[in-house]
Wavefront OBJ file of the C-alpha trace (Angstrom):
o trace
v 65.360 11.191 201.943
v 62.581 8.697 202.782
v 62.882 8.131 199.049
v 66.623 7.846 198.891
v 66.097 5.543 201.178
v 63.563 3.158 199.845
v 65.032 3.281 196.899
v 68.537 2.911 197.865
v 67.920 -1.861 198.376
v 67.039 -1.887 194.553
v 69.410 -1.969 191.695
v 66.553 -0.421 189.257
v 63.544 1.689 189.885
v 60.780 2.867 188.266
v 61.723 6.178 185.694
v 58.935 7.853 187.093
v 60.071 7.199 190.615
v 63.424 8.650 189.965
v 62.010 11.461 188.118
v 60.327 12.372 191.046
v 63.259 12.271 193.451
v 65.320 14.467 191.147
v 62.395 17.186 190.914
v 61.989 16.352 194.607
v 65.701 17.185 195.015
v 66.248 20.538 192.558
v 63.383 21.847 194.249
v 64.662 21.628 197.759
v 68.043 22.982 196.687
v 66.496 26.059 195.102
v 64.792 26.874 197.964
v 67.850 26.159 199.439
v 70.068 28.379 197.564
v 66.909 30.902 197.084
v 67.531 33.089 193.594
v 71.283 31.115 192.701
v 69.490 29.040 190.304
v 66.161 27.724 187.984
v 66.192 24.810 186.368
v 64.328 22.874 183.453
v 63.467 19.262 183.262
v 62.856 17.855 179.549
v 61.589 13.714 179.438
v 61.174 12.578 175.796
v 57.550 11.965 175.138
v 58.686 8.515 173.336
v 59.809 7.282 177.463
v 57.339 4.970 178.968
v 58.225 6.456 182.354
v 55.913 3.710 184.656
v 57.355 0.688 182.983
v 60.492 1.737 181.981
v 63.435 0.968 184.860
v 66.307 2.997 185.069
v 69.421 2.620 188.086
v 68.648 4.490 191.124
v 70.493 7.936 192.138
v 72.682 7.605 189.048
v 71.574 11.257 188.051
v 71.460 12.972 191.599
v 75.097 13.074 192.223
v 75.908 15.112 189.013
v 72.888 17.740 189.716
v 74.658 17.881 193.105
v 78.095 18.686 192.110
v 76.526 21.683 189.794
v 74.532 23.030 192.318
v 77.054 22.906 195.185
v 80.022 23.407 193.091
v 79.471 25.659 190.532
v 75.326 27.607 190.238
v 75.892 28.785 194.719
v 78.851 30.689 193.558
v 77.814 32.614 190.272
v 77.062 36.572 191.129
v 73.815 36.165 189.033
v 71.280 33.649 189.045
v 72.133 30.289 187.044
v 70.591 27.693 185.633
v 70.554 24.420 185.399
v 69.011 22.188 182.517
v 68.268 17.901 183.056
v 66.913 16.141 179.525
v 65.982 12.293 179.749
v 65.950 11.538 175.867
v 65.465 7.905 173.880
v 68.476 7.698 171.386
v 68.474 4.829 169.243
v 68.230 2.147 171.714
v 69.750 4.137 174.548
v 68.453 6.393 177.203
v 70.914 9.485 176.788
v 70.949 11.624 180.130
v 72.729 15.409 179.543
v 73.002 17.647 182.511
v 74.038 21.023 181.446
v 74.917 24.213 183.795
v 75.880 27.684 183.484
v 77.743 27.832 186.980
v 81.248 28.627 187.356
v 82.915 25.351 185.450
v 85.132 22.786 186.836
v 88.248 24.534 186.467
v 87.015 27.349 188.748
v 85.518 25.424 191.400
v 88.984 24.012 191.747
v 90.628 27.251 192.153
v 88.214 28.379 194.777
v 88.286 25.528 197.287
v 89.053 26.282 200.528
v 91.957 24.697 202.416
v 89.451 22.197 204.277
v 87.436 21.522 200.807
v 91.254 20.366 199.817
v 91.873 18.270 202.667
v 88.461 16.241 202.353
v 88.025 13.719 199.412
v 84.578 13.906 198.152
v 82.936 10.684 197.873
v 80.174 11.461 195.894
v 81.525 11.297 192.345
v 83.909 8.552 192.946
v 81.318 6.364 194.492
v 78.777 6.779 191.466
v 81.859 5.816 189.313
v 82.198 3.051 191.477
v 78.749 1.928 190.655
v 78.699 2.543 187.171
v 81.598 0.294 187.102
v 79.583 -2.224 188.875
v 76.339 -1.924 187.053
v 78.410 -2.107 184.036
v 79.923 -5.598 185.295
v 76.460 -7.312 186.419
v 74.042 -6.146 184.184
v 75.998 -5.618 180.865
v 74.269 -2.007 180.657
v 77.252 0.159 178.795
v 76.522 3.140 180.851
v 78.840 5.460 179.741
v 80.068 8.845 181.662
v 81.171 11.476 180.394
v 82.064 15.214 182.531
v 83.164 18.467 180.656
v 83.905 21.967 181.162
v 82.317 23.798 178.548
v 84.140 25.311 175.735
v 82.392 28.431 174.806
v 80.689 29.442 177.826
v 80.698 28.917 181.351
v 79.355 25.650 182.917
v 79.803 21.992 183.091
v 78.259 19.537 181.066
v 77.664 16.157 181.463
v 76.449 13.505 179.469
v 75.257 9.376 180.804
v 73.690 7.112 177.929
v 73.564 3.422 178.405
v 71.113 0.204 176.672
v 67.721 0.458 177.229
v 66.408 -3.030 178.532
v 63.926 -3.874 180.757
v 64.660 -5.586 183.828
l 1 2 3 4 5 6 7 8 9 10 11 12 13 14 15 16 17 18 19 20 21 22 23 24 25 26 27 28 29 30 31 32 33 34 35 36 37 38 39 40 41 42 43 44 45 46 47 48 49 50 51 52 53 54 55 56 57 58 59 60 61 62 63 64 65 66 67 68 69 70 71 72 73 74 75 76 77 78 79 80 81 82 83 84 85 86 87 88 89 90 91 92 93 94 95 96 97 98 99 100 101 102 103 104 105 106 107 108 109 110 111 112 113 114 115 116 117 118 119 120 121 122 123 124 125 126 127 128 129 130 131 132 133 134 135 136 137 138 139 140 141 142 143 144 145 146 147 148 149 150 151 152 153 154 155 156 157 158 159 160 161 162 163
C-alpha cells in the first residue's frame, strides 16, 4: 500500500520499482486466494530495470481483473503469466491467464455486481489516453478472450523513451 501511495504522485517510475510492486501484489493475492492460482513473471534480459522508467500502476489493474474476475472462479488451480519484452523500440507487456474469461465472468455476476460500476479499467484506460496526450507514448492496449482455450489475453505496448 505504501509503495502504491509513494508512486501515485509520479507519471513515470523506475521499472524495477514497478516490478517489485507487481511481484508483491501477486504474492499477496496468491496468499489471499490460496490454491487458486500460480503465477510467473518473465522480464526480457535486454531491459535495464534500473534506468528504464515506466508509467506506474498501468499493469496492476489488469492483474487484479485476472485474479478477481477470472482465476478465483476456476474449479481447479489456474495460472497467470506476466511478461515484459523489448520489441523494436517498444515495451510489450502481456498478461495471460486461464481463468473463466470475460464473457463467462459477465454471466456469473451477481445482481449487486451488475448494479455497481467498476472504476478500475475505466480509470486505467482514461489514464492511457492522458499519458498518450501528454507524453506522446503511443500506449496501445488490447484485451481479448482467448480463442482456443479458456482465459484472457492482455497486450500493452508503448514506445521506450528515457524520461
